[in-house]
C-alpha positions as CSV (number, residue, x, y, z in Angstrom):
1,M,30.2,-38.5,-8.8
2,A,31.4,-42.0,-9.8
3,I,27.7,-43.1,-10.3
4,L,27.2,-40.0,-12.4
5,Y,30.2,-40.9,-14.6
6,N,28.8,-44.4,-15.1
7,T,25.4,-43.2,-16.2
8,T,26.1,-40.5,-18.7
9,R,28.9,-39.5,-21.0
10,N,28.2,-35.9,-20.4
11,A,29.2,-36.0,-16.7
12,T,32.3,-33.9,-17.2
13,N,30.1,-31.0,-18.5
14,I,27.7,-31.1,-15.5
15,L,28.7,-28.4,-12.9
16,I,28.7,-28.9,-9.1
17,S,26.3,-26.0,-8.9
18,Q,23.8,-27.9,-11.2
19,I,24.1,-31.0,-9.0
20,L,23.5,-29.0,-5.8
21,A,20.5,-27.2,-7.3
22,F,19.2,-30.6,-8.5
23,V,19.4,-32.1,-5.0
24,L,17.8,-29.1,-3.3
25,L,14.9,-29.0,-5.8
26,C,14.3,-32.7,-5.6
27,S,14.1,-32.5,-1.9
28,H,11.3,-30.0,-2.2
29,L,9.4,-32.2,-4.7
30,K,9.5,-35.5,-2.9
31,R,5.7,-35.6,-2.3
32,N,5.1,-34.7,-5.9
33,I,7.3,-37.5,-7.1
34,L,5.5,-40.0,-4.8
35,L,2.2,-39.2,-6.4
36,L,3.3,-41.1,-9.5
37,Y,3.3,-44.4,-7.6
38,P,0.4,-46.3,-6.2
39,S,-0.7,-46.2,-2.6
40,R,0.9,-49.5,-1.8
41,H,4.4,-48.1,-2.7
42,P,6.5,-47.8,0.5
43,I,7.3,-44.2,1.2
44,N,10.8,-45.1,2.3
45,Q,11.6,-46.9,-1.0
46,V,13.4,-44.6,-3.5
47,P,11.4,-44.1,-6.7
48,S,13.4,-45.3,-9.7
49,I,11.6,-43.0,-12.2
50,L,10.7,-39.3,-12.1
51,P,7.4,-38.0,-13.3
52,R,7.4,-36.3,-16.7
53,E,6.6,-32.9,-15.3
54,T,9.3,-33.2,-12.7
55,R,11.9,-34.1,-15.4
56,I,10.8,-31.1,-17.5
57,F,11.0,-28.7,-14.5
58,L,14.4,-30.0,-13.4
59,G,15.8,-29.9,-16.9
60,E,14.8,-26.2,-17.3
61,S,15.7,-25.1,-13.9
62,C,19.1,-26.9,-13.8
63,N,19.9,-26.4,-17.5
64,M,20.1,-30.1,-18.3
65,D,18.8,-32.3,-21.0
66,D,16.4,-35.2,-20.3
67,K,19.2,-37.8,-20.2
68,D,21.3,-35.8,-17.8
69,V,18.2,-35.4,-15.5
70,E,17.7,-39.1,-15.4
71,A,21.5,-39.7,-14.8
72,C,21.5,-37.2,-12.0
73,W,18.5,-38.8,-10.4
74,D,20.2,-42.2,-10.4
75,A,23.2,-40.6,-8.8
76,V,21.6,-38.6,-6.0
77,K,18.2,-40.2,-5.4
78,D,19.4,-42.0,-2.3
79,V,20.8,-38.8,-0.8
80,V,17.5,-37.0,-1.5
81,W,15.3,-39.8,-0.1
82,A,17.5,-40.5,3.0
83,E,16.8,-37.1,4.5
84,D,20.4,-36.5,5.3
85,T,20.7,-34.4,8.5
86,V,23.6,-32.4,7.2
87,F,21.8,-31.5,4.0
88,Q,18.6,-30.7,5.9
89,A,20.5,-28.2,8.0
90,I,21.0,-25.9,4.9
91,Q,17.8,-26.4,3.0
92,N,16.3,-23.0,3.8
93,D,17.0,-19.8,5.8
94,E,15.4,-21.2,9.0
95,A,17.5,-24.3,8.8
96,V,20.6,-22.3,8.3
97,E,19.8,-20.0,11.2
98,H,19.2,-23.1,13.5
99,T,22.6,-24.5,12.4
100,F,24.4,-21.3,13.2
101,Q,22.7,-21.1,16.6
102,K,23.7,-24.6,17.4
103,H,27.3,-24.7,16.0
104,G,28.6,-21.4,14.9
105,R,27.9,-18.6,17.4
106,K,31.5,-18.3,18.6
107,L,33.0,-18.3,15.1
108,Y,30.2,-16.8,13.1
109,P,27.7,-15.0,15.4
110,S,25.4,-14.3,12.4
111,P,24.3,-16.6,9.6
112,R,23.8,-13.7,7.2
113,S,26.2,-11.0,6.2
114,L,25.4,-7.8,4.3
115,W,28.2,-6.9,1.8
116,P,28.5,-4.3,-1.0
117,P,27.3,-5.8,-4.3
118,N,30.7,-5.1,-6.0
119,Q,34.2,-6.3,-5.1
120,Y,36.0,-3.8,-7.3
121,C,35.8,0.0,-7.3
122,I,33.3,1.3,-9.9
123,N,34.4,4.9,-9.9
124,I,35.8,5.7,-13.4
125,E,37.7,8.6,-11.8
126,C,39.5,6.4,-9.4
127,P,43.3,6.3,-10.0
128,Y,43.4,2.5,-9.6
129,V,40.6,2.1,-12.1
130,K,42.3,4.5,-14.6
131,A,45.5,2.5,-14.3
132,N,43.6,-0.8,-14.8
133,K,45.1,-2.3,-11.7
134,N,42.0,-4.4,-11.0
135,L,42.6,-4.4,-7.2
136,K,39.7,-5.8,-5.2
137,L,38.3,-3.8,-2.3
138,Q,40.3,-4.8,0.7
139,Q,39.8,-2.1,3.4
140,V,36.8,-3.2,5.4
141,S,34.8,-2.1,8.4
142,E,32.6,-4.6,10.3
143,L,29.5,-3.7,12.3
144,N,26.8,-5.6,14.2
145,G,23.3,-5.0,12.8
146,I,19.7,-6.0,12.7
147,L,17.9,-7.1,9.5
148,Y,14.1,-7.1,9.5
149,T,13.0,-9.9,7.3
150,V,9.7,-11.1,6.0
151,S,9.8,-14.8,7.0
152,M,12.1,-14.9,10.0
153,G,11.5,-11.6,11.8
154,P,14.5,-9.6,13.1
155,I,17.8,-11.4,12.7
156,A,21.3,-10.5,13.7
157,V,23.6,-9.7,10.7
158,R,27.1,-8.6,10.1
159,I,27.4,-5.4,8.0
160,Y,30.5,-4.8,5.9
161,Q,31.5,-1.5,4.5
162,M,34.5,-1.5,2.1
163,T,36.6,1.5,1.2
164,C,38.6,1.9,-2.0
165,E,42.2,2.9,-1.2
166,G,42.5,4.7,-4.4
167,C,39.6,7.2,-4.3
168,K,38.3,6.7,-0.8
169,I,34.7,5.9,-1.9
170,V,33.0,3.9,0.9
171,Y,30.8,1.1,-0.4
172,H,27.8,0.0,1.6
173,P,25.3,-2.9,1.0
174,D,22.8,-0.6,-0.8
175,Y,24.7,2.6,-1.7
176,F,28.2,4.1,-1.8
177,V,29.4,7.4,-0.3
178,K,31.3,9.8,-2.5
179,K,32.8,13.2,-1.8
180,D,32.2,16.0,-4.3
181,P,35.7,17.4,-5.3
182,D,34.4,20.9,-5.7
183,T,32.3,21.3,-2.6
184,N,33.7,18.6,-0.4
185,E,30.1,17.5,0.4
186,R,29.6,13.8,0.9
187,S,26.7,12.3,-0.9
188,R,24.9,8.9,-0.7
189,H,24.6,7.3,-4.2
190,Y,22.3,4.3,-4.5
191,Y,23.5,1.7,-6.9
192,D,22.1,1.8,-10.4
193,A,20.2,-1.4,-11.1
194,T,17.1,-2.7,-12.9
195,M,15.6,-3.5,-9.5
196,P,15.9,-2.0,-6.0
197,P,18.4,-3.7,-3.8
198,G,17.3,-6.6,-1.6
199,V,17.8,-4.7,1.6
200,L,17.4,-1.0,2.5
201,Q,19.4,0.7,5.3
202,V,17.1,2.8,7.5
203,A,19.7,3.5,10.3
204,T,23.4,2.9,11.0
205,H,22.8,-0.6,12.3
206,H,19.3,-1.4,11.0
207,F,18.2,-2.8,7.6
208,V,14.9,-3.8,6.1
209,E,14.2,-6.3,3.5
210,T,12.8,-4.7,0.4
211,A,10.1,-7.3,0.2
212,L,9.1,-6.3,3.8
213,S,9.0,-2.6,2.9
214,R,6.7,-3.5,0.0
215,M,4.4,-5.4,2.4
216,W,4.2,-2.4,4.8
217,R,3.5,-0.1,1.9
218,N,0.6,-2.3,0.8
219,H,-0.8,-2.3,4.3
220,M,-0.8,1.5,4.1
221,L,-2.5,1.4,0.7
222,Y,-5.3,-1.1,1.5
223,G,-5.6,-0.9,5.2
224,A,-4.5,2.7,5.9
225,T,-2.2,1.2,8.5
226,S,0.2,3.7,10.1
227,A,3.9,3.1,10.3
228,G,3.6,2.7,14.1
229,N,1.0,0.0,13.7
230,C,3.0,-1.8,11.0
231,A,5.9,-1.9,13.4
232,K,3.8,-3.2,16.3
233,V,2.1,-5.9,14.3
234,Y,5.5,-7.0,12.9
235,M,7.2,-7.2,16.3
236,R,4.2,-9.0,17.8
237,M,4.2,-11.6,15.0
238,H,7.9,-12.3,15.6
239,S,8.2,-11.8,19.3
240,R,8.9,-15.5,19.9
241,T,10.9,-16.2,16.8
242,A,13.4,-13.3,16.8
243,C,16.9,-14.8,16.1
244,I,19.0,-12.3,18.1
245,P,21.9,-13.7,20.3
246,S,21.8,-12.5,23.9
247,E,25.2,-10.9,23.6
248,W,24.3,-8.9,20.4
249,T,25.2,-5.2,20.8
250,V,22.2,-4.0,18.7
251,Q,18.6,-4.2,19.9
252,A,15.9,-5.4,17.5
253,S,13.6,-2.4,18.3
254,L,11.6,-1.5,15.2
255,H,10.6,2.2,15.2
256,S,8.0,3.8,13.1
257,D,10.7,6.0,11.6
258,Y,12.3,2.9,10.1
259,V,9.1,1.9,8.5
260,Y,8.6,5.3,6.9
261,D,12.3,5.6,5.9
262,A,12.0,2.2,4.1
263,F,8.8,3.6,2.4
264,K,10.7,6.7,1.3
265,I,13.8,4.9,0.0
266,L,11.8,2.2,-1.9
267,S,9.4,4.7,-3.5
268,L,12.3,7.0,-4.5
269,L,14.3,4.1,-6.0
270,E,11.3,2.9,-8.0
271,Y,10.7,6.5,-9.2
272,H,14.3,6.8,-10.5
273,H,14.4,3.3,-11.9
274,S,11.2,4.0,-14.0
275,R,13.0,7.1,-15.5
276,G,16.4,5.6,-15.8
277,T,17.8,8.2,-13.4
278,H,20.0,8.0,-10.3
279,L,19.1,8.5,-6.7
280,S,21.5,10.6,-4.7
281,V,20.9,12.2,-1.2
282,P,23.2,14.1,1.3
283,Q,25.2,11.9,3.6
284,T,26.1,14.4,6.3
285,I,22.5,15.3,7.4
286,D,20.1,14.0,10.0
287,Q,18.2,10.9,8.8
288,A,14.9,12.7,9.4
289,Y,15.7,15.2,6.7
290,R,17.9,13.2,4.4
291,F,15.3,12.5,1.8
292,E,13.4,15.8,2.1
293,A,14.9,17.6,-0.9
294,E,14.5,14.6,-3.1
295,M,10.8,14.1,-2.1
296,L,10.2,17.8,-2.7
297,R,11.7,17.5,-6.2
298,V,9.4,14.6,-7.0
299,N,6.4,16.4,-5.6
300,E,7.2,19.4,-7.8
301,E,7.5,17.2,-10.9
302,I,4.1,15.6,-10.2
303,R,2.6,19.1,-9.6
304,K,4.0,20.2,-12.9
305,H,3.4,17.2,-15.1
306,G,0.7,15.3,-13.1
307,Q,0.4,11.6,-12.1
308,P,1.3,9.0,-14.8
309,E,-2.4,8.3,-15.3
310,I,-3.4,11.9,-15.8
311,N,-4.2,11.2,-19.5
312,H,-6.1,8.0,-18.7
313,R,-9.1,6.9,-20.7
314,C,-11.0,3.6,-20.8
315,E,-14.4,2.4,-21.8
316,K,-15.8,3.2,-18.3
317,C,-14.7,6.9,-18.7
318,V,-15.4,7.5,-22.3
319,R,-18.7,6.9,-24.1
320,T,-19.1,7.0,-27.9
321,V,-22.4,8.5,-29.0
322,V,-23.8,9.0,-32.5
323,D,-25.5,12.2,-33.5
324,N,-26.7,13.0,-37.0
325,G,-24.5,10.2,-38.3
326,K,-21.4,11.5,-36.6
327,A,-19.7,9.7,-33.7
328,Y,-18.6,11.7,-30.7
329,E,-16.6,10.6,-27.6
330,I,-18.0,11.8,-24.3
331,F,-15.4,12.1,-21.5
332,A,-16.6,12.8,-17.9
333,V,-14.8,13.4,-14.6
334,I,-16.0,13.8,-11.1
335,C,-14.6,16.1,-8.4
336,D,-14.9,16.2,-4.7
337,G,-13.0,17.2,-1.5
338,V,-12.1,14.9,1.3
339,T,-10.7,15.8,4.7
340,V,-7.2,14.5,5.4
341,G,-5.3,17.5,6.8
342,R,-1.9,18.3,8.1
343,P,-0.7,21.2,10.3
344,C,-0.2,24.4,8.3
345,C,0.3,28.1,8.9
346,G,-2.5,29.8,10.9
347,V,-2.7,32.7,8.4
348,P,-5.5,31.9,5.9
349,H,-4.4,30.6,2.5
350,C,-0.7,30.8,3.5
351,K,1.4,27.8,2.1
352,G,4.5,28.6,4.1
353,Q,6.5,25.8,5.7
354,L,6.4,25.2,9.5
355,K,9.6,24.6,11.3
356,S,7.8,21.9,13.3
357,T,4.4,20.4,13.1
358,Q,3.8,21.7,16.6
359,D,4.2,25.3,15.4
360,V,1.1,27.5,14.7
361,F,2.7,29.9,12.2
362,C,5.2,29.5,9.4
363,I,8.6,31.1,9.4
364,E,7.4,34.1,7.5
365,H,4.5,34.7,10.0
366,D,6.3,33.6,13.1
367,A,5.9,37.1,14.7
368,K,2.1,36.5,14.9
369,R,2.6,34.1,17.8
370,L,3.1,37.3,20.0
371,I,-0.3,38.7,18.8
372,C,-3.6,38.0,20.5
373,R,-5.4,35.1,18.8
374,V,-8.8,36.6,18.9
375,T,-10.1,37.4,15.4
376,G,-9.5,41.1,14.6
377,C,-7.4,41.9,17.6
378,E,-3.9,43.2,17.0
379,R,-2.8,43.6,20.6
380,R,0.2,41.8,22.0
381,I,-0.4,38.7,24.2
382,K,-0.5,39.3,27.9
383,S,2.4,36.8,28.7
384,T,4.4,34.0,27.1
385,T,2.0,31.5,28.7
386,S,-1.1,33.2,27.2
387,Q,-2.5,33.3,23.7
388,T,-4.6,36.4,24.2
389,C,-4.1,40.0,25.3
390,D,-5.2,41.5,28.6
391,L,-8.8,42.3,27.6
392,P,-11.1,40.5,30.0
393,D,-13.4,39.0,27.4
394,H,-10.4,37.7,25.4
395,Q,-8.9,36.1,28.6
396,A,-12.3,34.6,29.4
397,A,-12.5,33.1,25.9
398,E,-9.1,31.5,26.3
399,A,-10.1,30.1,29.7
400,R,-13.2,28.6,28.2
401,Y,-11.2,27.1,25.4
402,R,-8.7,25.4,27.8
403,D,-11.6,24.0,29.8
404,E,-13.2,22.5,26.8
405,E,-9.9,21.2,25.6
406,K,-9.6,19.2,28.8
407,A,-13.1,17.8,28.3
408,A,-12.4,17.0,24.7
409,F,-15.6,18.9,23.9
410,Q,-14.4,20.4,20.6
411,L,-12.2,17.6,19.2
412,K,-14.7,16.2,16.8
413,L,-15.8,19.5,15.3
414,R,-12.2,20.7,15.1
415,Y,-11.1,17.9,12.7
416,E,-14.2,17.4,10.6
417,R,-15.1,19.4,7.5
418,A,-18.5,21.2,7.7
419,R,-19.9,22.2,4.3
420,R,-22.3,25.1,4.2
421,A,-25.8,24.5,2.9
422,D,-26.2,25.3,-0.8
423,E,-28.9,27.8,-0.3
424,Q,-26.7,29.9,2.0
425,A,-23.7,29.5,-0.4
426,N,-25.9,30.7,-3.3
427,L,-27.0,33.7,-1.2
428,D,-23.4,34.6,-0.4
429,W,-22.5,34.3,-4.1
430,D,-25.3,36.5,-5.2
431,F,-24.0,39.2,-2.8
432,G,-20.6,39.0,-4.5
433,N,-18.5,36.7,-2.3
434,T,-16.6,34.5,-4.8
435,D,-14.2,33.0,-2.3
436,L,-16.6,31.1,0.0
437,D,-15.1,29.5,3.1
438,T,-17.0,26.2,3.5
439,G,-15.5,25.3,6.8
440,S,-12.5,26.1,9.1
441,D,-11.2,23.6,11.6
442,A,-9.2,25.9,13.9
443,V,-11.7,28.6,14.8
444,F,-13.1,28.6,18.4
445,Q,-16.2,30.5,19.2
446,A,-17.5,31.2,22.7
447,V,-20.1,33.4,24.5
448,V,-18.3,34.8,27.5
449,E,-19.4,37.0,30.4
450,T,-17.4,39.9,31.8
451,G,-17.9,42.4,34.6
452,K,-20.0,42.0,37.8
453,G,-23.5,42.9,38.9
454,A,-25.2,45.5,36.8
455,K,-22.1,45.8,34.6
456,K,-22.1,42.1,33.7
457,Q,-22.3,41.7,29.9
458,K,-22.1,38.9,27.4
459,S,-20.1,39.0,24.2
460,T,-19.3,36.5,21.4
461,V,-15.6,35.9,20.9
462,R,-14.1,34.1,17.9
463,A,-10.4,33.1,18.1
464,Q,-7.9,30.7,16.7
465,F,-6.2,29.0,19.6
466,G,-5.2,25.7,18.1
467,R,-3.1,24.7,15.2
468,R,-4.7,25.2,11.8
469,R,-4.8,22.2,9.4
470,T,-5.1,22.1,5.7
471,H,-8.8,22.2,4.7
472,N,-9.2,19.3,2.3
473,E,-7.7,17.3,-0.5
474,Q,-9.5,18.0,-3.8
475,L,-9.6,15.0,-6.1
476,I,-10.5,14.8,-9.8
477,I,-11.5,11.2,-10.5
478,A,-12.5,9.3,-13.7
479,P,-15.7,7.3,-13.5
480,C,-13.7,4.1,-13.4
481,G,-12.0,5.2,-10.2
482,T,-8.7,6.3,-11.6
483,I,-7.5,9.5,-9.7
484,L,-6.4,12.0,-12.3
485,A,-5.4,14.9,-10.0
486,R,-5.1,16.0,-6.4
487,E,-4.6,19.4,-4.9
488,T,-4.3,20.5,-1.2
489,F,-6.8,23.3,-0.4
490,Y,-5.4,25.2,2.6
491,F,-8.2,27.3,4.0
492,S,-11.5,26.6,2.2
493,E,-13.1,24.8,-0.7
494,A,-13.2,28.1,-2.6
495,F,-14.8,27.7,-6.0
496,S,-12.1,29.9,-7.6
497,A,-9.6,27.3,-6.4
498,V,-11.7,24.5,-7.8
499,A,-11.9,26.3,-11.2
500,Q,-8.1,26.8,-11.2
501,L,-7.5,23.1,-10.4
502,V,-9.6,22.1,-13.4
503,R,-7.6,24.5,-15.6
504,D,-4.3,23.3,-14.2
505,T,-5.2,19.7,-14.7
506,F,-6.6,19.8,-18.3
507,E,-4.9,22.9,-19.9
508,G,-3.1,21.5,-22.9
509,R,-4.7,18.1,-22.4
510,R,-8.0,16.4,-23.5
511,K,-10.6,18.4,-21.6
512,P,-13.6,16.5,-20.2
513,N,-17.0,17.1,-21.8
514,H,-18.5,17.0,-18.3
515,F,-17.1,18.1,-15.0
516,I,-19.4,16.7,-12.3
517,F,-19.1,18.5,-8.9
518,D,-21.6,18.6,-6.0
519,C,-21.5,22.4,-5.9
520,N,-21.5,23.1,-9.6
521,C,-24.4,25.5,-9.2
522,I,-21.9,27.9,-7.6
523,L,-18.9,27.0,-9.8
524,S,-21.1,27.4,-12.9
525,K,-22.0,31.0,-11.9
526,Y,-18.3,31.7,-11.2
527,V,-16.9,30.5,-14.5
528,R,-19.7,31.6,-16.8
529,K,-19.6,35.2,-15.6
530,H,-15.8,35.4,-15.0
531,I,-14.0,38.6,-15.9
532,D,-11.2,36.6,-17.5
533,P,-12.2,35.6,-21.0
534,A,-9.7,32.7,-21.0
535,T,-11.6,31.2,-18.0
536,R,-15.0,31.6,-19.7
537,D,-13.6,30.1,-22.9
538,F,-12.1,27.1,-21.1
539,F,-15.4,26.1,-19.5
540,E,-17.6,27.1,-22.3
541,D,-17.9,23.6,-23.8
542,I,-17.8,21.7,-20.5
543,G,-21.0,20.5,-18.9
544,L,-21.2,21.4,-15.2
545,A,-23.8,19.1,-13.7
546,V,-24.3,18.2,-10.1
547,D,-24.0,14.4,-9.4
548,V,-27.2,12.6,-9.2
549,F,-27.0,11.8,-5.5
550,H,-26.4,15.4,-4.3
551,F,-28.8,16.9,-6.8
552,K,-31.7,14.8,-5.4
553,C,-30.7,14.9,-1.7
554,K,-28.9,18.2,-1.2
555,H,-30.0,20.9,-3.6
556,S,-33.2,22.8,-3.1
557,E,-36.0,22.7,-5.7
558,K,-36.3,26.5,-5.1
559,D,-32.9,27.0,-6.7
560,T,-34.0,27.6,-10.3
561,Y,-30.5,28.3,-11.6
562,C,-29.3,24.9,-10.3
563,G,-32.4,23.2,-11.6
564,S,-32.0,24.5,-15.1
565,E,-28.2,24.7,-15.6
566,C,-26.8,21.9,-13.4
567,N,-29.5,19.2,-13.5
568,P,-27.9,16.0,-14.8
569,Y,-31.0,15.2,-16.7
570,K,-30.2,18.2,-18.9
571,F,-27.4,16.2,-20.6
572,P,-28.9,13.1,-22.3
573,E,-25.4,11.8,-23.3
574,L,-24.9,11.0,-19.6
575,M,-27.8,8.5,-19.8
576,Y,-28.6,5.4,-21.8
577,T,-31.8,3.4,-22.3
578,T,-31.9,-0.4,-21.8
579,E,-33.9,-2.8,-24.0
580,D,-36.8,-2.7,-21.5
581,G,-37.0,1.1,-21.9
582,K,-35.5,2.0,-18.5
583,E,-33.1,4.9,-18.3
584,H,-29.7,4.5,-16.5
585,W,-26.7,6.7,-15.9
586,Y,-23.8,5.7,-18.1
587,F,-21.1,7.1,-15.9
588,N,-20.6,6.3,-12.2
589,T,-21.0,9.8,-10.8
590,S,-20.8,8.4,-7.2
591,I,-17.2,7.3,-7.7
592,A,-16.0,10.3,-5.8
593,E,-17.9,9.3,-2.6
594,Q,-16.6,5.7,-3.0
595,T,-13.0,6.9,-3.5
596,N,-13.3,9.3,-0.5
597,A,-14.3,6.4,1.7
598,W,-10.8,4.9,1.0
599,F,-8.8,8.1,0.8
600,G,-10.4,9.6,3.9
601,K,-8.9,6.8,6.0
602,Y,-5.5,8.6,5.7
603,H,-6.8,11.3,8.0
604,S,-5.4,9.8,11.2
605,M,-2.2,8.7,9.5
606,C,-1.3,12.1,8.0
607,R,-2.4,14.4,10.8
608,E,1.2,15.0,12.1
609,M,3.2,14.6,8.9
610,R,5.4,17.4,7.7
611,A,4.4,19.1,4.5
612,V,6.9,17.5,2.1
613,F,6.3,13.9,3.2
614,Y,2.6,14.5,3.4
615,E,2.5,15.4,-0.3
616,F,4.9,12.6,-1.2
617,F,3.0,10.0,0.8
618,L,-0.4,10.8,-0.8
619,N,1.1,11.0,-4.2
620,Q,2.5,7.5,-3.7
621,M,-0.8,6.1,-2.5
622,I,-2.5,7.5,-5.5
623,L,0.2,6.1,-7.8
624,M,-0.2,2.6,-6.4
625,H,-4.0,2.9,-6.3
626,N,-4.0,3.8,-10.0
627,E,-1.6,1.0,-10.9
628,D,-4.0,-1.5,-9.3
629,K,-7.0,0.1,-10.9
630,K,-5.4,-0.1,-14.3
631,K,-4.8,-3.9,-13.8
632,E,-8.4,-4.3,-12.8
633,L,-9.7,-2.5,-15.9
634,E,-7.4,-4.6,-18.1
635,E,-8.6,-7.8,-16.6
636,A,-12.3,-6.7,-16.9
637,G,-11.9,-5.8,-20.6
638,Y,-12.3,-2.0,-20.3
639,F,-9.1,-1.4,-22.3
640,P,-7.4,1.3,-20.3
641,T,-5.1,3.5,-22.4
642,Y,-4.2,7.2,-22.8
643,W,-5.5,10.2,-24.8
644,N,-3.3,11.0,-27.8
645,M,-2.0,14.5,-27.2
């Protein structure tokens, strides 16, 4: 300090914090400072002058003018260049951890403590706050814990919970617990802030850095990495560097539930921060269900109002054409279904909740578990260990099913979507079936033999022995790749449901001029001849073409209706001609297949998710996908914006 006083008159105005920051930053810039000097300059010799860019950086970061920067350098340069061992011991988190391991385990078993962000009660109803007593929080509870960090792996931490003696609110590092005076129910209130907290509590003794939670979430987005695999990769990366004392009472065992809970908390906090609202969840409830009601509320809001990008438009989605001197905007979207699937009620089209993902029927239809699983049979099951009645052919079908289960014979077929051929679908439509089932993954069919000798006979038995899963996720996608809407189809890819999805998505919004769907030949018949005039009117001015790939490869030339009404060549505004006279498609009608290649990877991740989290998870993946897509479009000059409603 004496050197500093001798070099500048402003020394009395320079804070200790500025000097400490100055020394720390200079220690990180030593190699940059040396670059100013020639190669013959000894590296142990302290440079007398700082490079210009270094002075500017230090001045801005330490809030000093140029003269003070030079004065501080004269005062501390020897300390910076000497590589002082005491100073090196606190330069970064790893150095501090090493120092604590070497010197402080008995007095301070952990180098990092997690405290509530406030030292005073923030409850305006607190009697101490009302009386302006300004008493700091003093009643404290101390726990051992584990913090999962990005750079250092799992580390031991001390967790501090502080209780206000006036109102009994308990303050935790990322939330406070408050009792409702009317119901006596205790709720967990996350602190209001412009950004989520630095750590997220996922269990009583376990915390996750918010940055690590974001990294896991990005692994899920881009790599479709499950929570279990995120945990395994993380623990393997840090298996040799985990900083946990041998005597610590909490184990650094990272469960997949912790990864998913961090996902839920971070996503919910970002949702509320974006709307200026407050996240509150029940305190006295099992952690597995703590965020269920809040996720359900967010799901319902998205179902009602759509994703933030539902009104998206850009130069890849909208084409301006001129006809008879007038300019028109042509807006196209593409629709397709992709198999993801979660357990659902075995009753077709039922959307009821399962008590457990292992259940076959929802609460409302639970009694059906006592009924024979063979299609059309209403007899009671033979015993609690059987799924069929006492009829011999039904028993034989169940025995065949169990044999094939052991051999894994049916696994692939059970979880893959099988679409009917279009010619057969058209035939079914023409006979009046408007609710076509294009595949069901839980139905087992077997040819069984019953009886003996001359009485032996064969019969075909169809039954639903396994759990049924939702049929597909129907996506409506803009040609640029932005996902505008998603809907879970439970039993089939019924064309009535597709038509309703289109209406629900665009009713009251800018309708697309073209709705491109690989089975538009069926959808077109359905909406053009619908008994409801509102449905006919809604689709009247929407072109219903089949995408180019499926029209060429999948649809029969014998289908005259499809060839005349759904041929993409019927709509010239979908094409443009280059200078050399070649015709090209303006919109990327294959974007659905490209998006499905990414979205379909969530099949294995989501197959055992409960309904509410399943919806929440997929909504979050779409939200993040759309955010990144919007940035890509902005950088590429496609000017993403929104329709004016």
